C-alpha positions as CSV (number, residue, x, y, z in Angstrom):
1,M,-46.0,-7.5,24.5
2,S,-44.2,-5.8,27.4
3,N,-41.5,-3.5,27.1
4,P,-38.7,-6.0,28.5
5,L,-36.2,-2.7,29.7
6,S,-39.7,-1.2,31.5
7,T,-39.6,-0.6,35.0
8,T,-43.6,-0.6,35.4
9,R,-44.3,-4.3,36.9
10,S,-47.3,-5.8,35.4
11,T,-50.2,-7.5,37.2
12,A,-50.9,-10.0,34.4
13,K,-49.0,-13.4,35.0
14,R,-46.7,-13.9,32.6
15,P,-45.0,-16.9,30.9
16,K,-42.3,-18.5,32.0
17,H,-39.1,-18.6,29.3
18,H,-36.8,-21.1,29.5
19,H,-33.6,-20.4,27.6
20,H,-32.1,-23.3,26.2
21,Q,-28.1,-23.8,24.9
22,H,-28.5,-26.1,21.9
23,S,-25.9,-28.5,22.3
24,L,-23.7,-29.0,19.1
25,L,-24.8,-32.8,18.9
26,P,-27.3,-34.1,21.0
27,G,-26.4,-36.5,23.9
28,L,-22.7,-35.2,23.4
29,P,-20.9,-32.9,25.6
30,D,-19.4,-29.9,23.2
31,H,-16.1,-30.5,23.7
32,I,-16.7,-34.2,22.1
33,A,-18.3,-33.4,20.0
34,Q,-16.3,-30.6,18.4
35,L,-13.9,-33.4,18.0
36,C,-16.3,-34.9,16.1
37,L,-17.2,-32.1,13.6
38,S,-13.6,-31.2,13.2
39,L,-12.9,-34.3,10.5
40,V,-16.2,-33.4,8.7
41,P,-15.1,-30.8,5.4
42,P,-16.1,-26.9,6.9
43,S,-18.2,-26.6,3.5
44,N,-20.5,-29.5,4.7
45,L,-20.9,-28.0,7.9
46,Y,-21.3,-24.4,6.8
47,S,-25.1,-24.5,5.5
48,V,-26.2,-27.5,8.3
49,C,-26.8,-24.9,10.7
50,R,-26.1,-21.8,12.7
51,S,-24.4,-23.4,16.1
52,W,-22.0,-25.6,13.6
53,R,-21.1,-22.1,11.3
54,R,-20.3,-20.5,14.0
55,L,-18.3,-23.2,15.0
56,I,-16.0,-23.2,12.1
57,Y,-15.2,-19.2,12.5
58,S,-14.6,-20.3,16.3
59,P,-10.6,-19.9,17.4
60,S,-10.6,-23.3,19.1
61,F,-11.9,-25.2,15.5
62,P,-8.9,-26.2,13.4
63,P,-8.7,-23.3,10.7
64,F,-9.7,-23.9,7.0
65,L,-7.4,-21.9,4.2
66,S,-8.4,-18.6,2.9
67,L,-7.1,-16.5,0.2
68,C,-5.2,-13.5,1.1
69,A,-5.0,-10.6,-1.5
70,L,-3.2,-7.3,-2.1
71,L,-6.3,-5.3,-3.7
72,L,-5.9,-1.5,-5.9
73,P,-8.7,0.6,-7.4
74,S,-9.0,-0.9,-11.0
75,E,-7.7,1.4,-13.7
76,S,-10.5,1.6,-15.3
77,E,-12.2,3.0,-11.9
78,N,-9.1,5.4,-10.8
79,P,-5.9,4.6,-12.9
80,Q,-3.5,6.8,-10.9
81,S,-4.5,5.3,-7.6
82,N,-1.9,3.4,-5.1
83,S,-4.8,3.3,-2.6
84,V,-3.6,-0.3,-1.5
85,E,-5.8,-2.7,0.8
86,F,-5.6,-5.8,2.3
87,N,-8.6,-8.4,1.8
88,S,-9.2,-11.7,2.4
89,F,-11.7,-14.7,0.5
90,D,-13.3,-16.9,2.2
91,P,-13.9,-20.0,0.2
92,I,-16.8,-21.5,2.4
93,S,-19.1,-18.5,2.4
94,R,-17.5,-17.5,-0.5
95,K,-17.1,-13.5,0.7
96,W,-14.8,-11.2,0.5
97,H,-13.9,-9.4,3.2
98,P,-11.7,-6.1,4.4
99,L,-8.8,-6.5,6.3
100,P,-7.5,-4.1,8.6
101,P,-4.8,-1.8,7.3
102,P,-1.1,-2.2,9.1
103,P,-0.9,0.9,11.5
104,T,1.6,2.5,10.7
105,D,2.6,6.3,11.0
106,P,2.2,8.2,8.6
107,P,-0.3,5.8,6.8
108,L,1.4,3.2,4.5
109,R,2.0,4.6,0.6
110,L,3.4,2.2,-1.5
111,L,3.7,2.7,-5.3
112,F,2.1,0.7,-8.2
113,R,1.3,2.9,-11.1
114,H,3.2,6.1,-11.8
115,Q,1.7,8.3,-15.2
116,S,5.6,8.3,-16.4
117,F,5.4,4.3,-16.4
118,I,2.7,3.5,-18.7
119,S,3.3,0.4,-19.6
120,R,5.3,-1.2,-16.8
121,K,3.4,-1.7,-12.6
122,I,5.7,-1.2,-10.0
123,P,6.2,-3.9,-7.7
124,I,5.0,-4.6,-4.2
125,Q,6.8,-7.8,-2.8
126,T,5.2,-10.1,-0.2
127,V,5.7,-13.6,0.9
128,A,3.5,-16.3,3.0
129,V,5.4,-17.7,5.9
130,S,3.9,-20.0,8.8
131,G,0.0,-18.9,8.2
132,K,1.9,-15.2,8.1
133,L,1.7,-12.7,5.5
134,V,4.8,-10.4,4.9
135,V,5.4,-7.0,2.9
136,L,9.2,-6.9,2.7
137,A,9.3,-4.4,-0.2
138,A,7.9,-2.0,-2.3
139,T,8.4,2.3,-3.3
140,D,7.4,5.1,-2.6
141,E,6.4,8.2,-4.3
142,Q,10.1,9.7,-4.1
143,F,10.6,6.4,-6.1
144,L,13.0,5.3,-2.8
145,P,12.6,1.9,-1.1
146,A,9.4,2.6,1.1
147,L,9.7,-0.2,3.5
148,S,13.0,0.1,6.2
149,Q,11.7,-3.3,8.2
150,P,8.8,-5.6,6.9
151,L,5.0,-5.4,7.9
152,V,3.9,-8.9,9.0
153,F,0.2,-9.6,8.9
154,D,-1.3,-12.7,11.3
155,A,-4.5,-14.0,9.3
156,L,-5.2,-15.8,12.5
157,T,-5.7,-13.0,14.8
158,E,-5.7,-10.5,12.3
159,N,-2.6,-8.5,14.0
160,W,0.1,-6.6,12.1
161,T,3.7,-6.0,13.5
162,L,7.0,-5.3,12.5
163,G,9.7,-7.2,11.9
164,P,13.7,-6.4,12.7
165,P,15.0,-3.7,10.1
166,L,16.2,-4.8,6.9
167,S,20.1,-3.8,6.9
168,T,19.7,-1.8,3.5
169,P,16.3,-1.2,2.4
170,R,15.3,-2.4,-0.7
171,R,12.8,-2.6,-3.8
172,W,13.6,-4.6,-7.0
173,C,14.6,-7.6,-5.0
174,A,14.3,-11.6,-4.9
175,A,12.3,-12.3,-2.3
176,G,11.1,-16.0,-1.1
177,A,10.1,-18.0,2.4
178,L,11.7,-21.6,2.8
179,G,11.5,-23.4,6.8
180,G,9.9,-20.8,8.4
181,S,12.1,-18.3,7.8
182,V,12.3,-14.8,4.5
183,Y,14.9,-14.2,2.4
184,V,15.6,-11.2,0.4
185,A,18.6,-11.3,-2.0
186,S,19.6,-8.6,-4.7
187,G,17.9,-5.7,-5.6
188,I,18.1,-1.9,-5.7
189,G,18.3,0.3,-2.6
190,A,18.5,4.4,-2.8
191,R,20.7,3.7,-5.5
192,F,22.1,0.7,-7.1
193,N,25.1,-1.5,-5.3
194,T,26.9,-3.7,-5.9
195,D,27.2,-5.1,-2.8
196,V,23.5,-4.5,-2.8
197,A,23.0,-6.4,-5.7
198,R,25.0,-9.4,-4.4
199,S,23.7,-9.6,-0.9
200,V,20.9,-12.3,0.6
201,E,19.6,-11.7,4.3
202,K,17.7,-14.4,6.5
203,W,15.1,-13.6,9.3
204,E,13.9,-16.5,11.0
205,L,10.2,-15.4,11.7
206,N,9.5,-18.6,14.1
207,F,12.9,-17.8,16.0
208,Q,11.2,-17.8,20.1
209,S,13.7,-15.7,21.9
210,R,15.5,-17.7,24.8
211,N,17.9,-16.2,27.3
212,H,21.0,-18.5,26.0
213,Q,20.4,-18.3,22.5
214,P,22.0,-14.7,20.8
215,R,19.9,-12.2,19.9
216,R,21.3,-11.2,16.5
217,R,19.4,-14.8,15.4
218,R,16.1,-12.6,16.0
219,Q,17.5,-9.8,13.4
220,W,18.5,-10.5,9.9
221,Q,21.6,-12.4,9.2
222,R,24.3,-11.9,6.4
223,M,24.0,-15.0,4.2
224,G,26.6,-16.1,1.1
225,N,26.6,-13.6,-1.7
226,L,25.4,-13.6,-5.0
227,R,28.1,-14.0,-7.7
228,D,26.9,-10.7,-9.7
229,G,24.1,-8.4,-9.6
230,K,22.0,-9.6,-12.6
231,F,18.9,-10.8,-10.2
232,S,18.2,-6.6,-9.0
233,R,16.9,-6.2,-12.6
234,E,13.0,-7.6,-11.8
235,A,10.9,-8.4,-9.0
236,I,12.2,-11.7,-8.8
237,D,9.9,-14.6,-6.5
238,A,12.1,-17.1,-4.6
239,V,10.3,-20.3,-4.9
240,G,11.5,-22.7,-1.8
241,W,11.4,-26.0,-2.3
242,R,13.3,-29.2,-0.8
243,G,15.4,-27.2,1.5
244,K,16.9,-24.9,-1.4
245,L,15.7,-21.5,-3.0
246,C,14.7,-21.7,-6.8
247,M,15.0,-18.3,-8.6
248,V,15.6,-16.8,-12.1
249,N,16.6,-13.4,-13.2
250,V,13.7,-12.9,-15.6
251,K,9.6,-13.1,-16.0
252,G,7.8,-14.6,-18.3
253,D,8.9,-16.3,-21.4
254,A,12.6,-14.4,-22.2
255,A,16.1,-16.5,-21.7
256,K,17.2,-16.3,-18.5
257,E,19.5,-17.4,-15.9
258,G,18.5,-19.6,-12.9
259,I,19.9,-20.4,-9.6
260,I,19.4,-22.7,-6.6
261,Y,20.2,-21.0,-2.8
262,D,21.4,-24.4,-1.2
263,V,19.8,-23.0,2.5
264,E,22.6,-26.1,4.4
265,T,25.2,-25.6,3.0
266,D,25.2,-21.5,2.3
267,C,25.9,-21.9,-1.3
268,W,24.6,-21.2,-4.4
269,E,24.5,-23.3,-7.6
270,E,23.3,-23.6,-11.1
271,M,19.9,-24.6,-11.4
272,P,19.3,-27.8,-13.4
273,E,18.7,-27.8,-17.2
274,G,15.3,-29.2,-17.6
275,M,13.9,-27.4,-14.6
276,L,15.0,-24.0,-16.3
277,S,13.9,-24.4,-19.9
278,G,10.4,-25.2,-18.5
279,W,10.4,-22.0,-16.1
280,R,8.7,-20.0,-18.3
281,G,5.9,-18.4,-16.1
282,P,4.8,-17.4,-12.3
283,A,6.0,-20.4,-9.9
284,A,5.1,-21.7,-6.2
285,A,5.5,-24.8,-4.1
286,M,3.0,-26.7,-2.6
287,Y,4.3,-27.2,1.0
288,E,8.0,-26.8,-0.1
289,D,8.0,-30.1,-1.8
290,T,6.6,-29.7,-5.9
291,V,7.1,-26.8,-7.7
292,F,4.0,-25.6,-9.9
293,V,5.0,-23.4,-13.0
294,V,2.5,-21.8,-15.4
295,D,3.8,-21.3,-19.1
296,E,2.3,-18.1,-19.4
297,S,2.6,-17.5,-23.2
298,K,0.8,-21.5,-23.9
299,G,-1.4,-21.3,-20.7
300,L,-0.5,-24.3,-18.9
301,L,0.3,-25.3,-15.6
302,K,3.0,-27.9,-14.8
303,R,4.6,-29.9,-12.3
304,Y,8.4,-30.3,-12.0
305,D,9.1,-33.7,-11.4
306,H,12.9,-34.0,-10.1
307,V,13.8,-37.4,-10.7
308,T,13.7,-37.4,-14.2
309,D,14.3,-33.1,-14.3
310,T,11.5,-32.5,-16.5
311,W,7.9,-31.0,-16.8
312,V,4.8,-32.6,-16.2
313,E,1.3,-31.0,-17.8
314,V,-1.0,-30.6,-14.9
315,V,-4.0,-28.7,-16.8
316,K,-4.5,-25.9,-19.8
317,N,-6.3,-23.3,-19.9
318,S,-6.9,-20.0,-21.9
319,K,-7.0,-17.9,-18.6
320,F,-3.4,-18.9,-17.4
321,K,-2.1,-17.1,-20.6
322,G,-0.7,-13.9,-19.3
323,A,-0.9,-14.7,-15.3
324,Q,1.2,-12.6,-13.3
325,Q,1.5,-15.1,-10.1
326,A,0.9,-18.3,-8.8
327,A,0.4,-19.6,-5.3
328,A,0.1,-23.0,-3.5
329,G,-1.3,-24.3,-0.7
330,G,-4.0,-27.4,0.5
331,G,-3.6,-29.1,-2.7
332,R,-5.2,-26.2,-4.6
333,V,-3.0,-23.8,-7.1
334,C,-4.1,-20.5,-7.6
335,V,-3.1,-18.4,-10.8
336,L,-4.0,-15.0,-10.9
337,S,-4.7,-13.7,-14.2
338,G,-2.1,-10.7,-15.9
339,D,-4.8,-8.1,-15.2
340,G,-5.5,-9.0,-11.8
341,S,-9.5,-9.6,-12.7
342,S,-9.9,-13.2,-11.6
343,I,-8.2,-16.0,-9.6
344,T,-8.3,-19.4,-10.9
345,V,-7.7,-22.4,-8.5
346,V,-6.3,-25.6,-9.4
347,D,-7.2,-28.8,-7.4
348,V,-4.2,-30.8,-8.1
349,A,-4.7,-33.1,-4.9
350,A,-8.1,-34.5,-6.9
351,P,-7.3,-37.3,-9.9
352,P,-6.7,-36.0,-13.1
353,P,-8.6,-34.7,-15.1
354,A,-8.0,-31.3,-13.0
355,R,-10.8,-29.6,-11.6
356,L,-10.6,-25.8,-11.8
357,W,-12.7,-22.9,-11.0
358,V,-12.7,-19.3,-10.8
359,V,-12.6,-16.6,-8.2
360,D,-14.1,-13.5,-8.7
361,V,-12.2,-10.3,-7.7
362,P,-14.9,-7.5,-5.7
363,V,-16.0,-5.4,-8.4
364,G,-14.3,-2.2,-9.2
365,F,-10.7,-4.3,-8.2
366,Q,-7.9,-5.7,-9.5
367,V,-5.6,-8.1,-7.6
368,L,-1.5,-7.2,-7.2
369,A,-1.0,-10.4,-5.1
370,V,-2.3,-13.7,-3.8
371,H,-1.4,-16.0,-1.3
372,I,-2.9,-18.7,0.5
373,L,-3.3,-18.5,4.2
374,P,-5.8,-19.6,7.0
375,R,-8.5,-18.2,7.6
376,S,-9.0,-15.6,10.5
377,S,-11.0,-16.5,14.0
378,Q,-12.4,-12.8,13.9
379,S,-16.0,-14.5,13.5
380,D,-17.9,-11.2,13.5
381,F,-17.0,-10.4,9.8
382,Y,-18.9,-13.3,8.8
383,S,-22.5,-13.9,8.6
384,V,-23.4,-16.3,11.3
């Protein structure tokens, strides 16, 4: 076979090569074919042919959901490592791939382990909102707040940006999202301060600046204060639910206090008794409409019924015992195991009994946090 890059002319007659671009569906223009194929589950398209496989990862195809996780070398591999990595799990190809690190200067260094705190992990607080991952609060190597402004990762474009500076950088706070806005409440700054421990701030992540809109809306806004500083003891997930933020002041199965923030009225109220009594572990809300909680002592996933103020059992599994986090989206609830070695996915949209399966984490790593976000459109990361 002759070298196609050679400048030497051959006297032999060469066969003509006709390059045909295969259509997505024979007989249909590609834009019509794409509309038809978008109605088919991506998992079915993936295994048919390469052109369909490329299609589901293209920017023009409706993005399916994937997992976005913070990873750290496991303690058995490197017990003192604090080298946090960001990865994505594609449920269609069932592969993990690394995400670009935040472009910070100097490089981001977040403390998760320290030899002085053998039995306690130092939290790194993240939330998912409007298809983006927001890194809100953490601790640096001097035991000070590591982030003066949030780091925002767009899952579709795989780009990092910086959010507006917090009025007071903090850690050990309550963090959550609701209606396209990010909230931080309480916490500790460089040192404990009562004003910070009672403060609440809001950032409208989806706000698009217009000339007639006040600039301050693009910054953090101060909201109604907490009545006390009791919510600065733990790194707390504030769960967005039906126009409200729900949170408790202590993790796990211990006795706790629960409060609810009404976004519309900018007021705090007591959590309903039934909701509080069943809040026995990590919680997450499906589309800000239904709250799920993992009873980490019983290994039980429950759903909150706001009409009767009771919790309804969904499924029981030993992997839920000691769970450290939950995430919800796309009809699935993902439960992160206590040691970060596995993620159990529960299909809560299907008729009972609930179907569940386990996602194994990359070898040599443990998961610190997991979120459900749209898949990336950067197809070069995938085998097509």
